[in-house]
Each structure stands twice: as structure tokens, then as C-alpha cells.
C-alpha positions as CSV (number, residue, x, y, z in Angstrom):
1,M,22.4,74.2,13.8
2,L,24.8,71.5,12.7
3,G,27.3,71.9,9.9
4,K,30.2,70.2,8.2
5,K,33.5,72.0,7.6
6,I,34.3,72.1,3.9
7,G,37.6,74.0,4.0
8,M,39.2,77.5,3.7
9,L,39.4,79.9,0.9
10,Q,39.9,83.6,0.2
11,I,37.4,86.2,-1.0
12,F,37.4,89.9,-1.6
13,D,35.3,92.2,0.6
14,K,33.6,95.4,-0.4
15,T,36.7,97.5,0.1
16,G,38.8,95.1,-2.1
17,E,40.7,93.5,0.8
18,V,41.4,89.8,0.8
19,V,39.6,88.0,3.6
20,G,40.3,84.4,4.7
21,V,37.0,82.5,5.2
22,T,36.0,79.0,6.2
23,A,33.2,77.3,4.2
24,I,30.7,75.4,6.3
25,E,27.9,73.3,4.8
26,V,25.0,73.9,7.1
27,G,22.0,71.6,7.1
28,P,19.4,70.9,6.2
29,C,19.0,69.9,9.8
30,I,15.9,67.9,10.8
31,V,14.3,68.2,14.2
32,T,14.2,64.6,15.6
33,Q,13.1,65.1,19.2
34,I,11.7,67.9,21.4
35,K,12.4,67.9,25.1
36,T,10.1,69.9,27.4
37,V,10.4,71.0,31.0
38,E,7.2,69.2,32.0
39,K,8.3,65.8,30.6
40,D,12.1,65.9,30.7
41,G,13.0,68.6,33.2
42,Y,14.6,70.9,30.6
43,S,13.8,72.3,27.2
44,A,15.9,71.3,24.2
45,V,15.7,70.3,20.6
46,Q,17.6,67.4,19.0
47,L,18.8,68.1,15.5
48,S,20.2,65.6,13.0
49,L,22.6,66.1,10.1
50,G,22.7,62.7,8.4
51,K,23.5,60.2,11.1
52,K,24.9,62.8,13.5
53,K,22.6,64.1,16.2
54,R,23.1,66.8,18.8
55,E,20.9,68.5,21.4
56,F,20.5,72.3,21.7
57,E,19.0,73.9,24.8
58,I,16.3,76.5,23.9
59,S,13.9,78.6,25.8
60,N,10.8,78.1,23.6
61,P,10.4,74.5,22.3
62,A,6.8,75.2,21.1
63,E,8.3,76.9,18.0
64,Y,9.6,73.6,16.6
65,K,7.9,70.4,15.4
66,V,9.4,66.9,14.9
67,G,10.3,66.5,11.3
68,Q,10.8,70.2,10.7
69,E,13.7,71.1,8.4
70,L,16.0,73.9,9.4
71,K,18.1,75.4,6.6
72,V,21.0,77.9,6.3
73,D,18.6,80.8,5.5
74,V,18.1,81.4,9.3
75,F,21.5,83.1,9.2
76,K,22.4,86.4,7.4
77,A,25.6,88.1,6.6
78,G,26.9,90.1,9.6
79,D,25.5,87.8,12.3
80,E,27.9,86.7,15.0
81,L,28.0,83.1,16.1
82,K,29.5,80.7,18.6
83,I,31.1,77.8,16.8
84,S,32.2,74.6,18.5
85,G,34.3,71.8,17.0
86,T,37.0,69.3,17.8
87,T,40.6,70.4,17.0
88,I,42.9,68.4,14.8
89,G,44.6,65.6,16.9
90,K,48.5,65.7,16.8
91,G,49.1,62.4,18.7
92,F,51.7,62.1,21.4
93,A,53.9,65.2,21.5
94,G,57.0,66.1,23.5
95,R,57.3,69.1,25.8
96,I,58.9,71.3,23.2
97,K,56.1,70.8,20.6
98,R,53.2,70.7,23.1
99,W,54.2,73.5,25.4
100,H,56.7,75.5,23.4
101,S,59.5,74.9,25.9
102,H,63.1,75.9,25.0
103,R,65.6,73.2,24.2
104,G,69.0,72.8,25.8
105,P,72.4,73.5,24.2
106,M,73.2,71.3,21.3
107,S,77.0,71.3,21.9
108,H,78.9,68.0,22.4
109,G,78.5,66.5,25.8
110,S,75.5,68.5,26.8
111,K,73.1,65.6,27.6
112,F,70.2,68.2,27.7
113,H,69.1,68.6,24.1
114,R,65.3,68.0,24.0
115,I,64.6,66.4,27.4
116,M,62.5,68.0,30.1
117,G,64.9,68.4,33.0
118,S,63.8,68.6,36.6
119,I,60.0,68.2,37.2
120,G,60.0,69.4,40.8
121,S,62.0,70.2,43.9
122,G,63.6,67.6,46.2
123,S,62.2,66.7,49.6
124,T,59.7,69.6,49.9
125,P,57.0,69.1,48.6
126,G,58.3,65.7,47.5
127,R,55.9,65.4,44.6
128,V,55.2,66.8,41.1
129,W,53.0,70.0,41.2
130,K,49.6,69.7,39.4
131,G,49.5,71.3,36.0
132,K,53.2,70.7,35.2
133,P,53.7,70.9,31.4
134,M,54.8,67.5,30.4
135,P,54.7,65.4,27.2
136,G,51.4,63.8,26.3
137,R,48.5,63.8,23.8
138,M,48.1,67.0,21.9
139,G,45.0,68.3,20.2
140,N,41.7,66.4,19.7
141,V,39.9,68.6,22.3
142,K,36.6,70.5,22.0
143,V,37.0,74.3,21.3
144,T,34.4,77.0,21.2
145,L,35.0,80.2,19.3
146,K,32.9,83.2,20.2
147,N,31.8,86.3,18.2
148,V,32.7,84.7,14.8
149,Q,31.3,86.8,12.0
150,I,29.4,85.5,9.0
151,V,30.7,87.0,5.8
152,D,28.3,85.5,3.3
153,V,25.4,83.1,3.1
154,L,24.8,80.9,0.0
155,P,21.4,79.3,0.5
156,E,21.3,77.5,-2.9
157,K,24.4,75.5,-1.9
158,N,23.6,75.4,1.9
159,L,26.9,77.2,2.6
160,L,28.1,79.7,5.2
161,L,31.3,81.7,4.8
162,I,32.8,82.4,8.2
163,K,35.5,85.0,8.7
164,G,38.7,83.3,9.9
165,S,39.4,79.7,10.8
166,V,37.1,77.1,12.5
167,P,38.5,74.3,14.7
168,G,38.9,70.8,13.1
169,K,39.8,69.3,9.9
170,R,37.8,69.1,6.7
171,G,34.6,67.0,7.1
172,N,34.4,67.6,10.9
173,L,31.0,68.3,12.5
174,V,30.7,71.8,13.9
175,L,28.0,73.3,16.1
176,L,26.7,76.8,15.2
177,R,24.8,78.9,17.7
178,K,23.7,82.6,17.4
179,N,25.1,84.9,20.0
180,A,22.3,85.8,22.5
């Protein structure tokens, strides 16, 4: 299913404990295309939420029809999901912010406050090792959270309340899949 992140809030569970939850508006998603093994080489269903469309691989495409509406009522409280989304982009970040490196001494004449320092050895190997933590673009990557629990389902508002946080900012598209 496809959903839109609404934001975070707190609710009380059955024991009276405060639980941080993320509200996700799920669907109604419309089946726009069905892919079959015979015709396309794989089986999948394309869903749309407004103008956004995504494909989900499934094992039994005969269960779906083009134009069929999928709503939030396919989920129930206690289900575990895999949720994928794009994290918040932070722009270009230095090594301290991006990789949590330590800074140098701040005393007068140090010349090593927030700079990187050496990025490799001298003549051997004579290059920078792959994977060296350096400044660069931070965030704005696809992240998948596994075994995320549904706290509550509100079908009249098309809302899911998910325990904990979900990647991305408010209004971002998230993909929800049941754990198999």
C-alpha cells in the first residue's frame, strides 16, 4: 500500500504508558495496472495514490482487478509492517556532522579545529582508501524499517498509527508492506 506521512503524536496504551506514534494516511489506493508472468515476465500490481504510482511484486495477481480500491481496513492493530521512505535531506555536511568525528583542540594556534586532517598514508598505497568518511551530501536516501508495529487503525479517517518514527518529513510518500 501507499501512504502519506501526516506527523507524530503521543497516545496512551492499555497500561497507561505514553507511546510515540506516527500517523500515516493510507489510501485509498487504486490498482492501475497488473503485471503477469506470462505477459511481462514477473507478477506485480501497480498502485496509485493521487498522481504517485508504485509497483509491488506479488505472488497471486489474479486476486486484483484494474480499478479496484484498496483501503486501510486491510491492516489491523498488532500487525507488523515493512515501511520504506526517503529520509530528510540535510544538504552538504562536514565530517563532524555527517560522521560524528571529533574536532581538534580549540586553543590558539591549533590550526586543527574542524578540518579533516590526513586522508591516507604517504607513498603506500598512494591513494585514498574507498569508504573514507568525508564531507558530502547527508540524508535524502531510501530507508526501510522492518518489524514496525501498528498501534491502531482508524478506517473512517484512512489513518494508521505506527509505533515509533517513520523516515521522511511530513507529506512524504511511504510504502507499506506486510511482513511475510
